[in-house]
C-alpha positions, 0 to 999 in steps of 0.5 A, a space after each residue: 500500500 502507498 500513502 499519499 498525503 496532501 498538506 493544507 489547513 482545514 476549513 473553507 477559509 483556507 481552501 484556496 490558499 497557496 499553502 493548500 496546494 497539497 489538498 488540491 492535488 489529492 482532490 484532483 487525483 481522487 476526482 479523476 481516478 474514481 476514488 470513494 467519497 472522503 471519510 473522517 479517520 486518522 484526524 483527517 479525511 481519507 479515501 482509497 482505491 487501487 491506483 497503478 499496481 497497488 492500493 493507494 490511500 489518500 490522506 488530508 490531515 485536519 490537524 492544521 499544518 503544524 500538527 500534520 505529523 500526528 495524522 500521518 503517524 496514525 495512518 502509518 501505524 494502523 496500516 503498518 507502513 514504512 516511511 518509504 511508503 509515504 509520499 507528501 504533496 506540499 507547497 514549495 517556496 523555492 520552486 517557480 510557480 507550476 514547477 514540480 520536483 520529486 525528492 526523497 529524504 533530506 531536511 524540511 526547509 522550515 516548512 511547518 507541515 514537513 517539520 511535524 512529519 519529520 518529528 513523527 516519521 523521520 526524514 525518509 519519506 518521499 515529497 512532491 514539491 509543488 512550486 508556488 514561488 517566493 514573495 521576495 522577502 522572508 517577512 512576507 512569507 506567512 501572508 503569502 502562503 495563507 493567501 489565495 492563488 491569484 486569478 492570473 495563477 489559475 491556468 498554470 495551477 490547473 495544468 499542474 493539478 491535471 499533470 499530477 493526476 495524470 502521473 499519479 499511477 506511475 508515482 504509485 508504482 514508484 516510477 518518479 521519472 514517468 510521473 514527472 514526465 506526465 506532469 511536464 506534458 501538461 505544464 510544458 507540452 512540446 511545441 508542434 513542428 508545424 506553424 511558425 513557432 517562435 525561434 523556428 527558422 524560416 526560409 530565406 527570401 530569394 535575392 532579387 535578380 540583378 538589374 541589367 547594366 545600363 547600355 553606354 555609348 562606346 568611347 570616342 576612340 573606339 568609334 568608326 569614322 562612319 559612326 562619327 560622320 553619322 553623329 554630325 547629322 543627328 
């Protein structure tokens, strides 16, 4: 069994926050792949079904972000899972908006949800880092992550969530590379070879044909006596 955890804060007032992109990711996966209705368990909301070759449990902790580890640990203990069976979807300030990276192990980089999970499981779980960009200054971070995505973000956000859902079966099978390829096909699709895409070479226009040189009279020294006689009567 695989446990996919989405990080966020419970309540409608937080639903559209950048900090809740982990919840959004699991909601899209559940809707697209026909998971059962969400139900309350492990201090959170869960649903499950087979995805790829294995059963996958989706968990959205409802303990608020900085206590997420309590909910994750309860699920891990109940199903007798190892940290390596857990994948956490979370917002990432250090990635540009719309970027996605898979990482196993390492530190929590100050993320309160990851810090809590570290405290309960240690660092040896997998993370799906979902880029939301950085506001530019450290003192702006709290307000930034607890603010809704802007209207201008909706297109890339929808592409990212669709890509996560497309790649979820590969991620459940442990194929992180195929998962990231699926995401990239949504967020950065290859350009068509046809059309006039920017940067494509266009055929050079043919150079205009050279104009024939204007006719000039032969120099005086080369003219015959008869030609010079005729010129006198012109």
